[in-house]
C-alpha atoms as an extended CHARMM CRD file, in Angstrom:
* protein
*
       205  EXT
         1         1  UNK       CA            156.6470000000       85.7680000000      100.9220000000  PROA      1               0.0000000000
         2         2  UNK       CA            156.1500000000       88.9070000000       99.4310000000  PROA      2               0.0000000000
         3         3  UNK       CA            153.3770000000       89.3470000000      102.3350000000  PROA      3               0.0000000000
         4         4  UNK       CA            155.2330000000       88.7180000000      105.3920000000  PROA      4               0.0000000000
         5         5  UNK       CA            158.2170000000       91.3210000000      103.5640000000  PROA      5               0.0000000000
         6         6  UNK       CA            155.4010000000       94.0050000000      103.5120000000  PROA      6               0.0000000000
         7         7  UNK       CA            154.4410000000       93.3820000000      106.6520000000  PROA      7               0.0000000000
         8         8  UNK       CA            158.0020000000       93.7030000000      108.2790000000  PROA      8               0.0000000000
         9         9  UNK       CA            158.9760000000       96.8100000000      107.3240000000  PROA      9               0.0000000000
        10        10  UNK       CA            155.2430000000       98.6420000000      107.1810000000  PROA      10              0.0000000000
        11        11  UNK       CA            156.4110000000      100.0700000000      110.8600000000  PROA      11              0.0000000000
        12        12  UNK       CA            160.0460000000      100.7930000000      109.2390000000  PROA      12              0.0000000000
        13        13  UNK       CA            158.3090000000      103.2190000000      106.3720000000  PROA      13              0.0000000000
        14        14  UNK       CA            155.8540000000      104.9130000000      109.1320000000  PROA      14              0.0000000000
        15        15  UNK       CA            158.4900000000      105.9000000000      111.2680000000  PROA      15              0.0000000000
        16        16  UNK       CA            160.7140000000      106.7930000000      107.6900000000  PROA      16              0.0000000000
        17        17  UNK       CA            156.9590000000      109.4210000000      107.1100000000  PROA      17              0.0000000000
        18        18  UNK       CA            157.1910000000      111.1150000000      110.7550000000  PROA      18              0.0000000000
        19        19  UNK       CA            160.5000000000      111.8150000000      110.4310000000  PROA      19              0.0000000000
        20        20  UNK       CA            160.5850000000      113.1250000000      106.9550000000  PROA      20              0.0000000000
        21        21  UNK       CA            157.0740000000      115.6060000000      107.8490000000  PROA      21              0.0000000000
        22        22  UNK       CA            158.6220000000      116.2930000000      111.2820000000  PROA      22              0.0000000000
        23        23  UNK       CA            161.7500000000      117.3560000000      109.5880000000  PROA      23              0.0000000000
        24        24  UNK       CA            159.7630000000      119.2800000000      107.3680000000  PROA      24              0.0000000000
        25        25  UNK       CA            158.7500000000      121.7710000000      109.8770000000  PROA      25              0.0000000000
        26        26  UNK       CA            161.1450000000      122.4350000000      111.6900000000  PROA      26              0.0000000000
        27        27  UNK       CA            162.6030000000      123.6160000000      108.5070000000  PROA      27              0.0000000000
        28        28  UNK       CA            160.0470000000      125.6420000000      107.6890000000  PROA      28              0.0000000000
        29        29  UNK       CA            160.0560000000      127.4210000000      111.1740000000  PROA      29              0.0000000000
        30        30  UNK       CA            163.7350000000      128.0590000000      110.9440000000  PROA      30              0.0000000000
        31        31  UNK       CA            163.1320000000      129.8880000000      107.5420000000  PROA      31              0.0000000000
        32        32  UNK       CA            161.0390000000      132.9680000000      108.9340000000  PROA      32              0.0000000000
        33        33  UNK       CA            162.6920000000      136.3510000000      109.3070000000  PROA      33              0.0000000000
        34        34  UNK       CA            164.3560000000      137.7880000000      112.5860000000  PROA      34              0.0000000000
        35        35  UNK       CA            162.7490000000      140.9390000000      113.7460000000  PROA      35              0.0000000000
        36        36  UNK       CA            164.4590000000      143.0550000000      116.3050000000  PROA      36              0.0000000000
        37        37  UNK       CA            161.3140000000      144.4380000000      117.7770000000  PROA      37              0.0000000000
        38        38  UNK       CA            160.5860000000      140.6580000000      119.0160000000  PROA      38              0.0000000000
        39        39  UNK       CA            161.0290000000      139.4040000000      122.8110000000  PROA      39              0.0000000000
        40        40  UNK       CA            163.9570000000      138.0490000000      123.1770000000  PROA      40              0.0000000000
        41        41  UNK       CA            162.5560000000      134.5290000000      124.4780000000  PROA      41              0.0000000000
        42        42  UNK       CA            160.9350000000      134.7140000000      120.8990000000  PROA      42              0.0000000000
        43        43  UNK       CA            164.2160000000      133.0850000000      119.0450000000  PROA      43              0.0000000000
        44        44  UNK       CA            166.6400000000      131.8810000000      121.3580000000  PROA      44              0.0000000000
        45        45  UNK       CA            170.2320000000      133.5880000000      120.6700000000  PROA      45              0.0000000000
        46        46  UNK       CA            174.0300000000      133.0320000000      121.4850000000  PROA      46              0.0000000000
        47        47  UNK       CA            174.5570000000      136.5660000000      123.8290000000  PROA      47              0.0000000000
        48        48  UNK       CA            176.6050000000      139.0080000000      122.2680000000  PROA      48              0.0000000000
        49        49  UNK       CA            180.3130000000      138.6110000000      124.0540000000  PROA      49              0.0000000000
        50        50  UNK       CA            181.3280000000      141.3790000000      126.5200000000  PROA      50              0.0000000000
        51        51  UNK       CA            184.3190000000      142.6210000000      124.3100000000  PROA      51              0.0000000000
        52        52  UNK       CA            184.7310000000      145.0300000000      121.1400000000  PROA      52              0.0000000000
        53        53  UNK       CA            184.0490000000      142.1450000000      118.4830000000  PROA      53              0.0000000000
        54        54  UNK       CA            181.4450000000      142.8490000000      116.3590000000  PROA      54              0.0000000000
        55        55  UNK       CA            177.7050000000      141.6040000000      116.6590000000  PROA      55              0.0000000000
        56        56  UNK       CA            177.1340000000      137.6620000000      116.0810000000  PROA      56              0.0000000000
        57        57  UNK       CA            174.2920000000      137.2420000000      113.7050000000  PROA      57              0.0000000000
        58        58  UNK       CA            172.5250000000      134.2760000000      113.3120000000  PROA      58              0.0000000000
        59        59  UNK       CA            172.6070000000      132.7320000000      109.5660000000  PROA      59              0.0000000000
        60        60  UNK       CA            169.4790000000      130.4800000000      109.3150000000  PROA      60              0.0000000000
        61        61  UNK       CA            171.4670000000      126.8840000000      107.3670000000  PROA      61              0.0000000000
        62        62  UNK       CA            171.2180000000      126.7340000000      103.9740000000  PROA      62              0.0000000000
        63        63  UNK       CA            168.8320000000      123.7810000000      102.6920000000  PROA      63              0.0000000000
        64        64  UNK       CA            169.7890000000      125.0900000000       98.8250000000  PROA      64              0.0000000000
        65        65  UNK       CA            167.0800000000      125.2500000000       96.3930000000  PROA      65              0.0000000000
        66        66  UNK       CA            164.3050000000      123.0350000000       98.4990000000  PROA      66              0.0000000000
        67        67  UNK       CA            160.8060000000      124.5830000000       97.3530000000  PROA      67              0.0000000000
        68        68  UNK       CA            159.4550000000      125.2620000000      101.3450000000  PROA      68              0.0000000000
        69        69  UNK       CA            157.2220000000      122.7790000000      101.6960000000  PROA      69              0.0000000000
        70        70  UNK       CA            154.4080000000      123.3170000000      103.0650000000  PROA      70              0.0000000000
        71        71  UNK       CA            151.9800000000      121.3800000000      105.8990000000  PROA      71              0.0000000000
        72        72  UNK       CA            148.8000000000      119.9620000000      104.8220000000  PROA      72              0.0000000000
        73        73  UNK       CA            146.7960000000      119.2500000000      107.5450000000  PROA      73              0.0000000000
        74        74  UNK       CA            144.6750000000      115.6340000000      106.7800000000  PROA      74              0.0000000000
        75        75  UNK       CA            141.3600000000      115.6920000000      105.1180000000  PROA      75              0.0000000000
        76        76  UNK       CA            138.3600000000      116.8850000000      107.5350000000  PROA      76              0.0000000000
        77        77  UNK       CA            135.8630000000      114.2140000000      108.0790000000  PROA      77              0.0000000000
        78        78  UNK       CA            132.7890000000      115.0680000000      109.1800000000  PROA      78              0.0000000000
        79        79  UNK       CA            131.1210000000      113.0240000000      111.6920000000  PROA      79              0.0000000000
        80        80  UNK       CA            127.0660000000      113.9000000000      112.3600000000  PROA      80              0.0000000000
        81        81  UNK       CA            126.2780000000      113.5280000000      116.0490000000  PROA      81              0.0000000000
        82        82  UNK       CA            124.9750000000      110.0290000000      117.3370000000  PROA      82              0.0000000000
        83        83  UNK       CA            121.3790000000      109.5330000000      117.5140000000  PROA      83              0.0000000000
        84        84  UNK       CA            119.7250000000      110.7030000000      120.7300000000  PROA      84              0.0000000000
        85        85  UNK       CA            119.1620000000      107.3800000000      122.7900000000  PROA      85              0.0000000000
        86        86  UNK       CA            115.9430000000      106.2760000000      122.5420000000  PROA      86              0.0000000000
        87        87  UNK       CA            115.5680000000      107.1980000000      118.9550000000  PROA      87              0.0000000000
        88        88  UNK       CA            111.9660000000      109.1280000000      119.2200000000  PROA      88              0.0000000000
        89        89  UNK       CA            109.3180000000      107.3210000000      117.4480000000  PROA      89              0.0000000000
        90        90  UNK       CA            108.2470000000      108.0300000000      113.9130000000  PROA      90              0.0000000000
        91        91  UNK       CA            104.9790000000      110.3510000000      114.3860000000  PROA      91              0.0000000000
        92        92  UNK       CA            102.3850000000      108.8870000000      114.4540000000  PROA      92              0.0000000000
        93        93  UNK       CA            100.1790000000      108.5650000000      110.9080000000  PROA      93              0.0000000000
        94        94  UNK       CA             95.9460000000      107.8240000000      111.2370000000  PROA      94              0.0000000000
        95        95  UNK       CA             95.2730000000      105.2300000000      108.5940000000  PROA      95              0.0000000000
        96        96  UNK       CA             91.1990000000      104.4500000000      109.2540000000  PROA      96              0.0000000000
        97        97  UNK       CA             90.1060000000      101.1690000000      108.3810000000  PROA      97              0.0000000000
        98        98  UNK       CA             88.6310000000      101.0670000000      104.5740000000  PROA      98              0.0000000000
        99        99  UNK       CA             84.7840000000      100.5700000000      104.5860000000  PROA      99              0.0000000000
       100       100  UNK       CA             83.3870000000       97.9410000000      103.8110000000  PROA      100             0.0000000000
       101       101  UNK       CA             79.9380000000       97.6500000000      103.7880000000  PROA      101             0.0000000000
       102       102  UNK       CA             78.0720000000       94.6450000000      104.9800000000  PROA      102             0.0000000000
       103       103  UNK       CA             74.0370000000       94.6410000000      103.8680000000  PROA      103             0.0000000000
       104       104  UNK       CA             71.9210000000       93.1280000000      106.9590000000  PROA      104             0.0000000000
       105       105  UNK       CA             71.4190000000       89.9920000000      106.8570000000  PROA      105             0.0000000000
       106       106  UNK       CA             67.9560000000       87.9960000000      105.8110000000  PROA      106             0.0000000000
       107       107  UNK       CA             65.5560000000       87.4290000000      108.7710000000  PROA      107             0.0000000000
       108       108  UNK       CA             65.4340000000       84.1220000000      110.1140000000  PROA      108             0.0000000000
       109       109  UNK       CA             63.2010000000       82.4270000000      110.6990000000  PROA      109             0.0000000000
       110       110  UNK       CA             61.6090000000       83.4690000000      106.8320000000  PROA      110             0.0000000000
       111       111  UNK       CA             57.8700000000       85.2440000000      107.5410000000  PROA      111             0.0000000000
       112       112  UNK       CA             55.2980000000       83.4150000000      106.3580000000  PROA      112             0.0000000000
       113       113  UNK       CA             53.6470000000       83.9140000000      102.5970000000  PROA      113             0.0000000000
       114       114  UNK       CA             50.9580000000       86.5580000000      103.5250000000  PROA      114             0.0000000000
       115       115  UNK       CA             47.8960000000       84.8390000000      104.1530000000  PROA      115             0.0000000000
       116       116  UNK       CA             45.1090000000       84.3090000000      102.0550000000  PROA      116             0.0000000000
       117       117  UNK       CA             40.9620000000       84.1210000000      103.6210000000  PROA      117             0.0000000000
       118       118  UNK       CA             39.0370000000       81.3330000000      101.9120000000  PROA      118             0.0000000000
       119       119  UNK       CA             35.1410000000       82.0430000000      102.4020000000  PROA      119             0.0000000000
       120       120  UNK       CA             33.5650000000       78.3710000000      103.5170000000  PROA      120             0.0000000000
       121       121  UNK       CA             32.2280000000       76.6940000000      100.6680000000  PROA      121             0.0000000000
       122       122  UNK       CA             28.6810000000       77.4250000000      100.2750000000  PROA      122             0.0000000000
       123       123  UNK       CA             26.2730000000       74.8990000000      101.6960000000  PROA      123             0.0000000000
       124       124  UNK       CA             24.6750000000       72.1550000000      100.1060000000  PROA      124             0.0000000000
       125       125  UNK       CA             22.7030000000       73.0580000000       96.4890000000  PROA      125             0.0000000000
       126       126  UNK       CA             19.4880000000       71.6630000000       98.0020000000  PROA      126             0.0000000000
       127       127  UNK       CA             17.9050000000       74.3390000000       99.6690000000  PROA      127             0.0000000000
       128       128  UNK       CA             15.1770000000       73.5300000000      103.1290000000  PROA      128             0.0000000000
       129       129  UNK       CA             11.9360000000       73.2140000000      102.6720000000  PROA      129             0.0000000000
       130       130  UNK       CA              9.8360000000       76.0430000000      102.7790000000  PROA      130             0.0000000000
       131       131  UNK       CA              8.1280000000       76.1570000000      106.4760000000  PROA      131             0.0000000000
       132       132  UNK       CA              4.2880000000       75.7720000000      106.1880000000  PROA      132             0.0000000000
       133       133  UNK       CA              2.1540000000       76.9540000000      108.6210000000  PROA      133             0.0000000000
       134       134  UNK       CA             -0.7700000000       74.8720000000      110.0240000000  PROA      134             0.0000000000
       135       135  UNK       CA             -3.0750000000       76.7750000000      111.8630000000  PROA      135             0.0000000000
       136       136  UNK       CA             -4.9590000000       75.2340000000      114.2350000000  PROA      136             0.0000000000
       137       137  UNK       CA             -8.1630000000       72.6800000000      113.7200000000  PROA      137             0.0000000000
       138       138  UNK       CA            -11.5710000000       74.8770000000      114.1560000000  PROA      138             0.0000000000
       139       139  UNK       CA            -13.5020000000       73.7340000000      117.2820000000  PROA      139             0.0000000000
       140       140  UNK       CA            -15.8280000000       71.2880000000      117.4140000000  PROA      140             0.0000000000
       141       141  UNK       CA            -19.1910000000       72.1540000000      117.4110000000  PROA      141             0.0000000000
       142       142  UNK       CA            -20.5620000000       70.8150000000      120.3850000000  PROA      142             0.0000000000
       143       143  UNK       CA            -20.0510000000       73.3990000000      123.0020000000  PROA      143             0.0000000000
       144       144  UNK       CA            -17.6550000000       72.9820000000      125.6570000000  PROA      144             0.0000000000
       145       145  UNK       CA            -18.6750000000       72.2990000000      129.2050000000  PROA      145             0.0000000000
       146       146  UNK       CA            -18.8900000000       75.3100000000      131.8280000000  PROA      146             0.0000000000
       147       147  UNK       CA            -15.9940000000       76.0020000000      133.4250000000  PROA      147             0.0000000000
       148       148  UNK       CA            -15.0230000000       75.1650000000      136.7490000000  PROA      148             0.0000000000
       149       149  UNK       CA            -12.8600000000       76.7750000000      138.4210000000  PROA      149             0.0000000000
       150       150  UNK       CA            -10.5600000000       74.6430000000      141.0390000000  PROA      150             0.0000000000
       151       151  UNK       CA             -8.2390000000       76.1840000000      143.3310000000  PROA      151             0.0000000000
       152       152  UNK       CA             -5.1790000000       74.7820000000      143.7200000000  PROA      152             0.0000000000
       153       153  UNK       CA             -3.9540000000       71.7810000000      145.6550000000  PROA      153             0.0000000000
       154       154  UNK       CA             -1.8860000000       73.2510000000      148.8470000000  PROA      154             0.0000000000
       155       155  UNK       CA              1.8080000000       73.3180000000      147.6450000000  PROA      155             0.0000000000
       156       156  UNK       CA              2.8340000000       69.2240000000      149.1690000000  PROA      156             0.0000000000
       157       157  UNK       CA              6.2540000000       68.7690000000      151.8220000000  PROA      157             0.0000000000
       158       158  UNK       CA              8.0800000000       67.6920000000      148.3400000000  PROA      158             0.0000000000
       159       159  UNK       CA              8.3950000000       70.6710000000      145.8140000000  PROA      159             0.0000000000
       160       160  UNK       CA              7.1500000000       70.0200000000      142.0820000000  PROA      160             0.0000000000
       161       161  UNK       CA              9.6480000000       67.9910000000      139.9230000000  PROA      161             0.0000000000
       162       162  UNK       CA             11.6220000000       70.3710000000      137.8660000000  PROA      162             0.0000000000
       163       163  UNK       CA             10.0030000000       71.7410000000      134.8570000000  PROA      163             0.0000000000
       164       164  UNK       CA             11.0810000000       70.2500000000      131.0160000000  PROA      164             0.0000000000
       165       165  UNK       CA              9.8190000000       72.2660000000      128.3740000000  PROA      165             0.0000000000
       166       166  UNK       CA              9.2120000000       69.5010000000      125.9100000000  PROA      166             0.0000000000
       167       167  UNK       CA              9.5500000000       71.0290000000      122.5070000000  PROA      167             0.0000000000
       168       168  UNK       CA              6.4730000000       71.2360000000      119.5320000000  PROA      168             0.0000000000
       169       169  UNK       CA              6.8190000000       67.5710000000      116.9450000000  PROA      169             0.0000000000
       170       170  UNK       CA              8.7090000000       69.0530000000      113.4430000000  PROA      170             0.0000000000
       171       171  UNK       CA              6.6050000000       69.5620000000      111.0630000000  PROA      171             0.0000000000
       172       172  UNK       CA              5.5410000000       66.8580000000      108.4890000000  PROA      172             0.0000000000
       173       173  UNK       CA              8.0470000000       67.2700000000      106.2220000000  PROA      173             0.0000000000
       174       174  UNK       CA             11.3960000000       66.6160000000      108.0770000000  PROA      174             0.0000000000
       175       175  UNK       CA             13.7970000000       69.8490000000      108.4420000000  PROA      175             0.0000000000
       176       176  UNK       CA             17.1290000000       69.7080000000      106.5200000000  PROA      176             0.0000000000
       177       177  UNK       CA             20.0870000000       68.1290000000      108.3760000000  PROA      177             0.0000000000
       178       178  UNK       CA             21.5810000000       70.4830000000      111.0050000000  PROA      178             0.0000000000
       179       179  UNK       CA             24.3400000000       72.1060000000      109.1120000000  PROA      179             0.0000000000
       180       180  UNK       CA             27.9500000000       70.9920000000      109.6210000000  PROA      180             0.0000000000
       181       181  UNK       CA             30.9330000000       74.1810000000      109.0300000000  PROA      181             0.0000000000
       182       182  UNK       CA             33.5750000000       72.3450000000      107.4380000000  PROA      182             0.0000000000
       183       183  UNK       CA             36.9790000000       74.1250000000      108.7390000000  PROA      183             0.0000000000
       184       184  UNK       CA             38.5280000000       74.9550000000      105.1200000000  PROA      184             0.0000000000
       185       185  UNK       CA             41.3000000000       72.5250000000      103.7160000000  PROA      185             0.0000000000
       186       186  UNK       CA             44.9900000000       72.8430000000      104.7440000000  PROA      186             0.0000000000
       187       187  UNK       CA             47.5170000000       74.1020000000      102.8120000000  PROA      187             0.0000000000
       188       188  UNK       CA             49.7980000000       72.1510000000      100.4020000000  PROA      188             0.0000000000
       189       189  UNK       CA             52.6990000000       70.5150000000      101.9550000000  PROA      189             0.0000000000
       190       190  UNK       CA             54.6670000000       72.4740000000       99.7040000000  PROA      190             0.0000000000
       191       191  UNK       CA             56.8430000000       74.5600000000      102.0660000000  PROA      191             0.0000000000
       192       192  UNK       CA             57.1070000000       78.5740000000      100.9620000000  PROA      192             0.0000000000
       193       193  UNK       CA             59.3560000000       79.8670000000       99.0270000000  PROA      193             0.0000000000
       194       194  UNK       CA             62.7770000000       81.3230000000      100.8700000000  PROA      194             0.0000000000
       195       195  UNK       CA             62.6090000000       84.4880000000      101.0560000000  PROA      195             0.0000000000
       196       196  UNK       CA             65.6120000000       86.1810000000       99.6140000000  PROA      196             0.0000000000
       197       197  UNK       CA             65.8800000000       89.6000000000      101.1150000000  PROA      197             0.0000000000
       198       198  UNK       CA             67.6940000000       92.1060000000       98.2840000000  PROA      198             0.0000000000
       199       199  UNK       CA             69.8990000000       94.4390000000      100.0510000000  PROA      199             0.0000000000
       200       200  UNK       CA             69.8420000000       98.2990000000       99.4410000000  PROA      200             0.0000000000
       201       201  UNK       CA             72.8480000000       99.4050000000       96.5880000000  PROA      201             0.0000000000
       202       202  UNK       CA             75.7300000000      100.7730000000       98.6490000000  PROA      202             0.0000000000
       203       203  UNK       CA             75.8580000000      104.5330000000       99.1990000000  PROA      203             0.0000000000
       204       204  UNK       CA             77.3600000000      106.7140000000       95.7980000000  PROA      204             0.0000000000
       205       205  UNK       CA             80.8290000000      107.9400000000       96.1390000000  PROA      205             0.0000000000
């Protein structure tokens, strides 16, 4: 109930305050002194009568000992100008990304271990028998028969068979068996150790 009563009397209070302000402003205007040098339209006053009566002096109404009213304008509130539309973007600040050092990846596949040359094993310990030269036997004491030259026969139409070279028989002790080269044994089946790549240290700051 109190709230509805206050809301009902708000317009009346506003009107009363406005009337008081208007009346005080009119009263302050009436208290200003009148100067004869001012133009006639500065303050309206009645024209003096044409007959010989003393001139009429306007007396402002007496307001008693009421103090002069000073009109106080409402306080000034600064309103900042609205921002430009559209608002300009903030200045661009370049931020460089942080540097992360990535070591290079290890080579793939891992390189084989270094090649180690293994000489073939020495031949069998038994050395070959020394070669013994046999000189031809001495000629028999009987002289040879006289040499008779025989001319070669005329060539037959068919060509002679191809010449087949027959090596001389081996010497009496049989030579050693031919040398058979044996390749070195294959490496052990265990795989080589994995290659571990160590990256260089990061640069000093």
